[in-house]
All heavy atoms as TSV, in Angstrom:
chain	resi	resn	atom	element	x	y	z
A	1	MET	N	N	11.046	19.577	-6.355
A	1	MET	CA	C	10.184	18.905	-5.415
A	1	MET	C	C	10.501	17.415	-5.477
A	1	MET	O	O	10.667	16.858	-6.549
A	1	MET	CB	C	8.721	19.157	-5.772
A	1	MET	CG	C	7.770	18.493	-4.854
A	1	MET	SD	S	6.008	18.916	-5.033
A	1	MET	CE	C	5.813	19.649	-6.595
A	2	LYS	N	N	10.605	16.812	-4.316
A	2	LYS	CA	C	10.848	15.369	-4.235
A	2	LYS	C	C	9.923	14.794	-3.171
A	2	LYS	O	O	9.702	15.406	-2.130
A	2	LYS	CB	C	12.308	15.079	-3.889
A	2	LYS	CG	C	12.583	13.593	-3.836
A	2	LYS	CD	C	14.036	13.272	-3.674
A	2	LYS	CE	C	14.180	11.764	-3.599
A	2	LYS	NZ	N	15.528	11.342	-3.421
A	3	PHE	N	N	9.406	13.608	-3.437
A	3	PHE	CA	C	8.489	12.944	-2.518
A	3	PHE	C	C	9.235	11.944	-1.654
A	3	PHE	O	O	10.095	11.218	-2.138
A	3	PHE	CB	C	7.380	12.235	-3.301
A	3	PHE	CG	C	6.525	13.191	-4.079
A	3	PHE	CD1	C	6.788	13.435	-5.409
A	3	PHE	CD2	C	5.479	13.853	-3.473
A	3	PHE	CE1	C	6.018	14.332	-6.141
A	3	PHE	CE2	C	4.697	14.756	-4.182
A	3	PHE	CZ	C	4.973	14.993	-5.522
A	4	PHE	N	N	8.903	11.936	-0.361
A	4	PHE	CA	C	9.495	11.018	0.603
A	4	PHE	C	C	8.377	10.354	1.391
A	4	PHE	O	O	7.390	11.010	1.733
A	4	PHE	CB	C	10.361	11.774	1.622
A	4	PHE	CG	C	11.592	12.399	1.055
A	4	PHE	CD1	C	11.555	13.666	0.510
A	4	PHE	CD2	C	12.800	11.731	1.081
A	4	PHE	CE1	C	12.698	14.262	0.001
A	4	PHE	CE2	C	13.954	12.318	0.574
A	4	PHE	CZ	C	13.902	13.581	0.032
A	5	ASP	N	N	8.530	9.068	1.696
A	5	ASP	CA	C	7.618	8.426	2.636
A	5	ASP	C	C	7.829	9.070	3.996
A	5	ASP	O	O	8.945	9.498	4.326
A	5	ASP	CB	C	7.905	6.926	2.751
A	5	ASP	CG	C	7.464	6.155	1.511
A	5	ASP	OD1	O	6.558	6.641	0.793
A	5	ASP	OD2	O	8.034	5.078	1.270
A	6	PHE	N	N	6.776	9.143	4.780
A	6	PHE	CA	C	6.870	9.813	6.075
A	6	PHE	C	C	7.940	9.179	6.958
A	6	PHE	O	O	8.612	9.868	7.715
A	6	PHE	CB	C	5.509	9.803	6.792
A	6	PHE	CG	C	5.505	10.682	8.010
A	6	PHE	CD1	C	5.482	12.056	7.877
A	6	PHE	CD2	C	5.532	10.138	9.279
A	6	PHE	CE1	C	5.488	12.884	8.999
A	6	PHE	CE2	C	5.528	10.948	10.403
A	6	PHE	CZ	C	5.509	12.326	10.252
A	7	GLU	N	N	8.143	7.876	6.819
A	7	GLU	CA	C	9.157	7.200	7.642
A	7	GLU	C	C	10.577	7.655	7.287
A	7	GLU	O	O	11.513	7.426	8.038
A	7	GLU	CB	C	9.030	5.691	7.498
A	7	GLU	CG	C	9.257	5.205	6.085
A	7	GLU	CD	C	8.585	3.879	5.802
A	7	GLU	OE1	O	7.558	3.560	6.421
A	7	GLU	OE2	O	9.098	3.164	4.942
A	8	ASP	N	N	10.738	8.322	6.140
A	8	ASP	CA	C	12.043	8.832	5.709
A	8	ASP	C	C	12.189	10.324	6.016
A	8	ASP	O	O	12.928	11.047	5.332
A	8	ASP	CB	C	12.231	8.592	4.212
A	8	ASP	CG	C	12.228	7.119	3.864
A	8	ASP	OD1	O	12.708	6.317	4.688
A	8	ASP	OD2	O	11.745	6.774	2.769
A	9	ILE	N	N	11.506	10.786	7.059
A	9	ILE	CA	C	11.490	12.208	7.390
A	9	ILE	C	C	12.893	12.758	7.654
A	9	ILE	O	O	13.207	13.872	7.256
A	9	ILE	CB	C	10.544	12.468	8.587
A	9	ILE	CG1	C	10.269	13.956	8.729
A	9	ILE	CG2	C	11.078	11.865	9.864
A	9	ILE	CD1	C	9.136	14.283	9.685
A	10	ASN	N	N	13.761	11.977	8.263
A	10	ASN	CA	C	15.123	12.457	8.530
A	10	ASN	C	C	15.915	12.612	7.234
A	10	ASN	O	O	16.678	13.567	7.080
A	10	ASN	CB	C	15.850	11.520	9.495
A	10	ASN	CG	C	15.256	11.563	10.877
A	10	ASN	OD1	O	14.752	12.592	11.324
A	10	ASN	ND2	N	15.297	10.448	11.577
A	11	GLU	N	N	15.733	11.703	6.313
A	11	GLU	CA	C	16.392	11.802	5.005
A	11	GLU	C	C	15.887	13.038	4.252
A	11	GLU	O	O	16.675	13.772	3.647
A	11	GLU	CB	C	16.109	10.548	4.185
A	11	GLU	CG	C	16.722	10.578	2.809
A	11	GLU	CD	C	16.337	9.379	1.957
A	11	GLU	OE1	O	15.865	8.369	2.498
A	11	GLU	OE2	O	16.523	9.483	0.728
A	12	ALA	N	N	14.585	13.286	4.319
A	12	ALA	CA	C	14.005	14.458	3.659
A	12	ALA	C	C	14.558	15.741	4.259
A	12	ALA	O	O	14.899	16.683	3.538
A	12	ALA	CB	C	12.478	14.426	3.789
A	13	ASN	N	N	14.664	15.783	5.567
A	13	ASN	CA	C	15.206	16.969	6.234
A	13	ASN	C	C	16.655	17.200	5.831
A	13	ASN	O	O	17.048	18.327	5.525
A	13	ASN	CB	C	15.076	16.830	7.749
A	13	ASN	CG	C	15.552	18.076	8.457
A	13	ASN	OD1	O	15.053	19.164	8.214
A	13	ASN	ND2	N	16.537	17.917	9.325
A	14	GLN	N	N	17.459	16.147	5.813
A	14	GLN	CA	C	18.868	16.284	5.445
A	14	GLN	C	C	19.012	16.761	3.999
A	14	GLN	O	O	19.849	17.607	3.701
A	14	GLN	CB	C	19.612	14.960	5.646
A	14	GLN	CG	C	21.088	15.052	5.346
A	14	GLN	CD	C	21.822	16.063	6.198
A	14	GLN	OE1	O	21.533	16.238	7.365
A	14	GLN	NE2	N	22.765	16.750	5.607
A	15	ALA	N	N	18.185	16.236	3.106
A	15	ALA	CA	C	18.231	16.655	1.709
A	15	ALA	C	C	17.875	18.134	1.577
A	15	ALA	O	O	18.473	18.856	0.776
A	15	ALA	CB	C	17.290	15.800	0.871
A	16	SER	N	N	16.939	18.595	2.384
A	16	SER	CA	C	16.550	20.003	2.355
A	16	SER	C	C	17.651	20.894	2.914
A	16	SER	O	O	18.002	21.911	2.317
A	16	SER	CB	C	15.260	20.192	3.161
A	16	SER	OG	O	14.864	21.541	3.150
A	17	VAL	N	N	18.229	20.505	4.036
A	17	VAL	CA	C	19.286	21.298	4.676
A	17	VAL	C	C	20.516	21.389	3.769
A	17	VAL	O	O	21.137	22.445	3.659
A	17	VAL	CB	C	19.654	20.690	6.053
A	17	VAL	CG1	C	20.914	21.317	6.616
A	17	VAL	CG2	C	18.502	20.860	7.025
A	18	SER	N	N	20.848	20.295	3.091
A	18	SER	CA	C	22.033	20.278	2.245
A	18	SER	C	C	21.832	21.030	0.925
A	18	SER	O	O	22.787	21.323	0.229
A	18	SER	CB	C	22.439	18.837	1.935
A	18	SER	OG	O	21.535	18.248	1.023
A	19	GLY	N	N	20.578	21.322	0.594
A	19	GLY	CA	C	20.282	21.999	-0.660
A	19	GLY	C	C	20.070	21.040	-1.816
A	19	GLY	O	O	19.807	21.461	-2.935
A	20	LYS	N	N	20.165	19.749	-1.552
A	20	LYS	CA	C	19.968	18.730	-2.586
A	20	LYS	C	C	18.524	18.746	-3.089
A	20	LYS	O	O	18.268	18.490	-4.261
A	20	LYS	CB	C	20.322	17.360	-2.015
A	20	LYS	CG	C	20.334	16.244	-3.002
A	20	LYS	CD	C	20.816	14.964	-2.352
A	20	LYS	CE	C	20.861	13.826	-3.330
A	20	LYS	NZ	N	21.310	12.592	-2.699
A	21	VAL	N	N	17.599	19.054	-2.185
A	21	VAL	CA	C	16.176	19.133	-2.517
A	21	VAL	C	C	15.664	20.477	-2.031
A	21	VAL	O	O	15.939	20.882	-0.900
A	21	VAL	CB	C	15.390	17.991	-1.821
A	21	VAL	CG1	C	13.904	18.153	-2.027
A	21	VAL	CG2	C	15.849	16.643	-2.329
A	22	ILE	N	N	14.937	21.177	-2.890
A	22	ILE	CA	C	14.393	22.475	-2.495
A	22	ILE	C	C	13.086	22.309	-1.722
A	22	ILE	O	O	12.849	22.996	-0.746
A	22	ILE	CB	C	14.165	23.371	-3.727
A	22	ILE	CG1	C	15.516	23.703	-4.343
A	22	ILE	CG2	C	13.399	24.623	-3.365
A	22	ILE	CD1	C	15.447	24.409	-5.657
A	23	LYS	N	N	12.258	21.363	-2.151
A	23	LYS	CA	C	10.942	21.206	-1.523
A	23	LYS	C	C	10.640	19.732	-1.275
A	23	LYS	O	O	10.094	19.054	-2.136
A	23	LYS	CB	C	9.867	21.818	-2.412
A	23	LYS	CG	C	8.503	21.834	-1.784
A	23	LYS	CD	C	7.531	22.591	-2.657
A	23	LYS	CE	C	6.196	22.720	-1.964
A	23	LYS	NZ	N	5.261	23.455	-2.789
A	24	PRO	N	N	10.990	19.214	-0.086
A	24	PRO	CA	C	10.612	17.837	0.223
A	24	PRO	C	C	9.126	17.757	0.553
A	24	PRO	O	O	8.592	18.624	1.239
A	24	PRO	CB	C	11.468	17.485	1.440
A	24	PRO	CG	C	11.774	18.793	2.078
A	24	PRO	CD	C	11.773	19.815	0.990
A	25	VAL	N	N	8.468	16.742	0.045
A	25	VAL	CA	C	7.040	16.526	0.313
A	25	VAL	C	C	6.902	15.158	0.948
A	25	VAL	O	O	7.334	14.157	0.372
A	25	VAL	CB	C	6.211	16.602	-0.989
A	25	VAL	CG1	C	4.744	16.317	-0.710
A	25	VAL	CG2	C	6.382	17.953	-1.649
A	26	TRP	N	N	6.307	15.121	2.129
A	26	TRP	CA	C	6.135	13.855	2.840
A	26	TRP	C	C	4.813	13.222	2.469
A	26	TRP	O	O	3.770	13.851	2.489
A	26	TRP	CB	C	6.175	14.057	4.355
A	26	TRP	CG	C	7.491	14.559	4.820
A	26	TRP	CD1	C	8.711	14.022	4.574
A	26	TRP	CD2	C	7.732	15.711	5.616
A	26	TRP	NE1	N	9.694	14.760	5.155
A	26	TRP	CE2	C	9.118	15.811	5.817
A	26	TRP	CE3	C	6.911	16.668	6.183
A	26	TRP	CZ2	C	9.700	16.827	6.554
A	26	TRP	CZ3	C	7.492	17.678	6.920
A	26	TRP	CH2	C	8.865	17.750	7.096
A	27	ILE	N	N	4.863	11.940	2.138
A	27	ILE	CA	C	3.665	11.168	1.814
A	27	ILE	C	C	3.314	10.326	3.042
A	27	ILE	O	O	4.062	9.426	3.411
A	27	ILE	CB	C	3.902	10.249	0.592
A	27	ILE	CG1	C	4.354	11.053	-0.623
A	27	ILE	CG2	C	2.663	9.421	0.295
A	27	ILE	CD1	C	3.349	12.054	-1.123
A	28	ILE	N	N	2.208	10.652	3.668
A	28	ILE	CA	C	1.778	9.921	4.859
A	28	ILE	C	C	0.934	8.717	4.452
A	28	ILE	O	O	1.093	7.627	4.995
A	28	ILE	CB	C	1.015	10.862	5.817
A	28	ILE	CG1	C	1.979	11.925	6.323
A	28	ILE	CG2	C	0.420	10.082	6.985
A	28	ILE	CD1	C	1.332	13.033	7.132
A	29	ASP	N	N	0.061	8.893	3.482
A	29	ASP	CA	C	-0.808	7.826	2.992
A	29	ASP	C	C	-0.093	7.077	1.880
A	29	ASP	O	O	0.122	7.603	0.795
A	29	ASP	CB	C	-2.118	8.420	2.482
A	29	ASP	CG	C	-3.082	7.381	1.951
A	29	ASP	OD1	O	-2.759	6.179	1.955
A	29	ASP	OD2	O	-4.188	7.792	1.536
A	30	LYS	N	N	0.314	5.834	2.128
A	30	LYS	CA	C	1.071	5.065	1.144
A	30	LYS	C	C	0.265	4.787	-0.124
A	30	LYS	O	O	0.834	4.427	-1.138
A	30	LYS	CB	C	1.558	3.759	1.764
A	30	LYS	CG	C	2.537	4.018	2.872
A	30	LYS	CD	C	3.591	2.973	2.873
A	30	LYS	CE	C	4.484	3.211	4.069
A	30	LYS	NZ	N	5.844	3.303	3.712
A	31	ASN	N	N	-1.039	4.958	-0.091
A	31	ASN	CA	C	-1.872	4.745	-1.272
A	31	ASN	C	C	-1.942	5.993	-2.154
A	31	ASN	O	O	-2.468	5.940	-3.253
A	31	ASN	CB	C	-3.287	4.334	-0.864
A	31	ASN	CG	C	-3.291	2.976	-0.194
A	31	ASN	OD1	O	-2.578	2.070	-0.589
A	31	ASN	ND2	N	-4.071	2.840	0.860
A	32	CYS	N	N	-1.395	7.091	-1.672
A	32	CYS	CA	C	-1.410	8.350	-2.416
A	32	CYS	C	C	-0.431	8.256	-3.581
A	32	CYS	O	O	0.698	7.832	-3.428
A	32	CYS	CB	C	-1.020	9.501	-1.492
A	32	CYS	SG	S	-0.904	11.087	-2.337
A	33	LYS	N	N	-0.878	8.654	-4.751
A	33	LYS	CA	C	-0.043	8.662	-5.960
A	33	LYS	C	C	-0.007	10.104	-6.484
A	33	LYS	O	O	-0.836	10.483	-7.312
A	33	LYS	CB	C	-0.606	7.725	-7.020
A	33	LYS	CG	C	-0.789	6.303	-6.567
A	33	LYS	CD	C	0.514	5.606	-6.346
A	33	LYS	CE	C	0.264	4.164	-5.992
A	33	LYS	NZ	N	1.273	3.562	-5.222
A	34	PRO	N	N	0.932	10.924	-6.029
A	34	PRO	CA	C	0.987	12.325	-6.470
A	34	PRO	C	C	1.123	12.430	-7.990
A	34	PRO	O	O	1.863	11.685	-8.612
A	34	PRO	CB	C	2.253	12.863	-5.789
A	34	PRO	CG	C	2.548	11.916	-4.688
A	34	PRO	CD	C	2.006	10.586	-5.110
A	35	GLY	N	N	0.384	13.356	-8.538
A	35	GLY	CA	C	0.463	13.594	-9.970
A	35	GLY	C	C	-0.400	12.683	-10.823
A	35	GLY	O	O	-0.425	12.800	-12.034
A	36	GLU	N	N	-1.109	11.763	-10.216
A	36	GLU	CA	C	-1.969	10.875	-11.001
A	36	GLU	C	C	-3.400	11.333	-10.906
A	36	GLU	O	O	-3.864	11.887	-10.006
A	36	GLU	CB	C	-1.867	9.428	-10.496
A	36	GLU	CG	C	-0.560	8.815	-10.857
A	36	GLU	CD	C	-0.486	7.336	-10.495
A	36	GLU	OE1	O	-1.482	6.724	-10.081
A	36	GLU	OE2	O	0.602	6.795	-10.622
């Protein structure tokens, strides 16, 4: 799992398609701190 800012949606998609990332997670709220 890898976190991407929503503005990096194309990068997240490419990472998923290439197999570099299995589960891209988009962060829409910049104040969100996953795992904290």
